[in-house]
N, C-alpha and C positions, 0 to 999 in steps of 0.2 A: 395253655399259655407256655409252655416248655416243650418244644416239639419233639425232643431226644426222649422224651418219657412215654413210651408207645403203651407201658401197663405199669400198675403203681401198687404199693402194699402200703397200709398205714400201720404204723403202731406208735407208741406213746411219747417218744423224746428223739432228739438229734443222736445221742449215744445208742439207742435201740436202732435207728436206721445205719449208722454206720458200721454198727457190729453185724448187722445182719446183712449189709451190704458185702462186706468182707467175707463172710460166709459163705453166700452167695456166690461170690467170683472163686474161691476155692473149690466150691461144688461143681462150679461149670468147667472149669480149667481141669481139675483133678491135681491142681497143683498147691503147695503149702505157705510159698514166700509172699511177704507183702513187702513193698517198696513205700515208704514214706518218707516226708522232709522236717529236717531238723528245725523245732519252733512252731509245727503246725499242731494243731489240737484239734482231737476228731472225737471228743467225747473221751468216758473212762474206761473204754473197751481194753485189754491188757496190752494188745498189740501195738496201741496208739499211745500208751504211757512210755513209750521210748524216745527219749528225747522230745518232750512234749511240750506246748506251748500253754497260754492260757493262765489257771493258777499254778500249775506245776511249776510254771516257770516264774512266776511272780513269785512265788513262795520259795524258790530256791532248791528245789525239788524235783529235777526234771524225770527222773527214773524213779516210779512209786515202788517201795517195797511191796511184796506180795507177786511179783511179776516172776515168771520162772525164766528158768535159763532155756528151756524148751522155745518158749513165747520169744526171747530175747533172739536166740538163733535165727528164727524164720522171720525177723523183721529187720530189713536192709534200709537204713537211714542215710539221706543224700541231703546235703546242702539245697534249701529252696534256690532257684535260678540256675542251678548247676546242671545245664543239659548234657555237657561232657560227662560228669559223674555219673548221670542215669544211665547214659551210652555204655559206660564201662561195667557198671553192675549187670545190664542186660547181657553185653558179651561173656561176663562170668557165670551167670544166674540164669540166664533168658529161658531155658527150659524148666525151670523151678519157681519162676515169679506168677503168681496167679492173679496180682492186681496192682495196680500203682494208685494210690489215693492221695488227692491234693487239694487243698483250698486253693481255686483258681486266682483269686486274690485273698491273701492271708489277713487274717484278721485277729490271730491270736498270739503273736508275738509284736503287738501293734498291727497296722495296717502295711501290709509289704505288696508290692505290685509285680505282675509278670514282667520281666524283660521280653522283649519281642523276640519271638521263635520260641520261648520256652515251653509254651503249653501244646503249640504246635508239635515240638520235638517229642514231648511224652506220648501224644496220640498216634505219630508215626512209629515209635517204639513198640508201643502195646500192640498195635496192628501187626507189625511186622512179627512179633513173638508171640503172639496168642494170646496175651493178658488182657486184663479186663482195667479199664480207665475209670476209675470213679472220682467224679466231682464232687467233693464236700460243700455243698451250697447250704448248710444250716444257716450260715450267716447272712450269704450273700443274697440266698433266693427270696426273690420280690423286693427285698431291700433296695437292689441297685437298679432293676427293671422287671418288667413281667416275667421275663426270661431268665433273670437273674445273671450272674457273671456270663454265663457261656453265651448268651444272647449279645450282652453289650462287647465280648470279646469277638463275636464273629462265629462262634464253633456251637451255635443250638441246634444245628441240623445236619444231614447228611454224613458224609464220610469224618468229617472233623468233629463232629459231636462224642461227648463222653458215653461210655457205655452203660455207665449207672448214674445216677445224681441222688445225692441224698439233700432232704429238707427237712426244717424243723420250725421252733418259734413262730415266724411271722404267721405261717399256715394256717395256725391257731385261734388267730384274734386273741391271745394272750392266755389260752387254754393249753395243757400239755398234750403236744402231739409232734408226730415225726411220720416221714413217709421216705421211701426210696422206689425207684423205679427205673425204667430205662428199654434198651432193647427186648421186644417180645420174646426173643429167644433164648435171653438169658432169664428174664422173669420167670419162662415157663419153667425153669427147674426148681421152683419152689413149690412145697407141700402145699394142695394135694395133689397138684398136676403132674409136680417132681418129687424127687427125692430130699431137697434141701428143707430142712425143718425150721419152721418161723411162726411164732404164734404169740399172743400175748391176752388176756382176760379184757384190758380197757383199749385195745389196739382198734382204732376205728368207731370209737364208741360214738353214741349219737349226739352228746353234748358237745364235745369238740369237733365232729364234723360239722354241724350247724353253725358253730362259730367261725369256721375255717370257710365255709360257703359264703357267708356275709361278708367276711374280711376280704376273700379275693374277688368276690363280686363287686366290692366298692373299689379296690384297686383298678378292677377291669374297668369300671365304668367313667372313673376318674383319673386315669393311668396317665394322660398327656399331661393335666395341670397338675399334678403329684408329682410324678418325677421333675418336671421343669422347676417346681418350686422348691424340692428337695435340692436339686442341683446348685441352684442360685444360692439360697440361704447357708449350704454347707459350705461354699466357695467363699462366701463374705465371712463367716466363722473362722474357718481355717486359713485363708490368707490374711484375712484382717490381725489374727493374734500373732502369725509369722513376722507381719510387718512391724508389730510393736517389739518382739524378740529383738529383731535387727537393729531397731531404734536405741534397746539398750544394751547391744553388743552382745547379745547371748545366743550360743549357737544351737540353732534350730531345725532338724531336718522335717519337713511336712509333708507327709502322703496322704492324697486322698482321691477318692474316686467316688461318684454319686454320691451318698449319704452317709458314707463312712470315712474317717479322716483317722489320724495320729499325728501328734508333736512329739517326736523324739528329740531330747534334749542331748543332741549331739550335733557338731557340724559337719559331720559325715554323711553321705547319702547312704539311706538305709534300703539294702534290696536282700538282706537276709537274715540269717540268726544272728551271726557273727556280727554284722556291721549293727543290727539293732542293740546288741549287748555294750556295744560301746556308749549307748547312753546314761548320762548322768541321773542315777535315779534318786539321788539325794535331792538336787535340783527339780526333779520332777516332783519329788513329796514336797517340798517348799511348796511349787507352783499348786499342787492339786489342794493343799489344805488354804492357801490365801484365797484360792477361787472358792473354795467350799464355804469360807467365813463369809463371802460376798454373795451367795446363794446360788453359785453357778456349780453344780455336782456332776463331776467327770468322772470315769471310769477310774478305779482306784489303784490303778496300776500304768507304770509306762509301758506295759505289754498286752494292754487290751486297746482294741480300737473303739472309738467313739462314734455314737451314730445322731443323727439329726432327724426329728420326725415332721412330719406335715403339719405338726400343731405348731411348730415353730415359725416365727415369721421375722420382721423388721424389728418390733420391739425386743424380742429377745437375742438377736444379733447385738442391738445395742448393748443390752445389760451384758452380754458376755465380753463384748470388747472394753466396755467400761470397767469391768473386773479385772480383765487381763492388764490393763495399763496399770493398774496400783499392784497387782499380783507381780509383775515382773520387776518393779522396784524393790519387791522382797527377794524376788530369785538373785538379783544381781548384788545383793549384799555381801 
């Protein structure tokens, strides 16, 4: 279902998947530096907690204590959607960059979409400089389509595809699981075939694998029905609340793709970490509390994407919109 993954290795979490993928990229290239993007979150590996998103951003501590100066030196941070900034970094450090890791659709500073040409630029630069392109699809994998964000964006196969992809969450049907995979020649570097070590007592354990097979089989058999329903339900919720906010004169930027969305309490378009940070977090907090009091539980942070499930339908849409009508009154006070 994910054509770019020619070989796969299972682990126990998304964090393990991204940590292992980065180690593999370094072992494959013989280089040490990694390029990531401000506000993107790839788990709690050391290199990923430099200008991180998700909980680190929510709690106001983007850079965690315990990260060494050496890790910081080997981590290059560029603004998401800044293709020129990535080009400049490769011009200066191209022979030292082992990998570029990116959420193709960012979910960890709220949902932020790639501008046209951005992901293609990453692919072109990694190919030209011999770096490994890693798509972190722990959040987007199977949530947006069977082939994840890379399928939705048209980069699932051929020369456009990422070299490695990380997965988690959904593939275990609720059980702890992660996976990373990609080009066969890169994956061949993993032990026992190659020198890059990765292991885990619970990696690929039978319980998680059985749950994952059941989940992915159900998605495969019902994919047309499920993804069409997710698209229509999410659009009704995201766009409906945006209209209600507009009626109350509340600045709200709405980003949505497939079953993922974020309402940013800012009148600005949100395309990166800087623009996401213009959000009125106090207004979001009032909205979140008002919605929760009415039975609608949203992610408890302005900087977390919301997800819609196939279990949601017309009844749930009506509940959310009615709650939002009342909640926006409290936000506007």
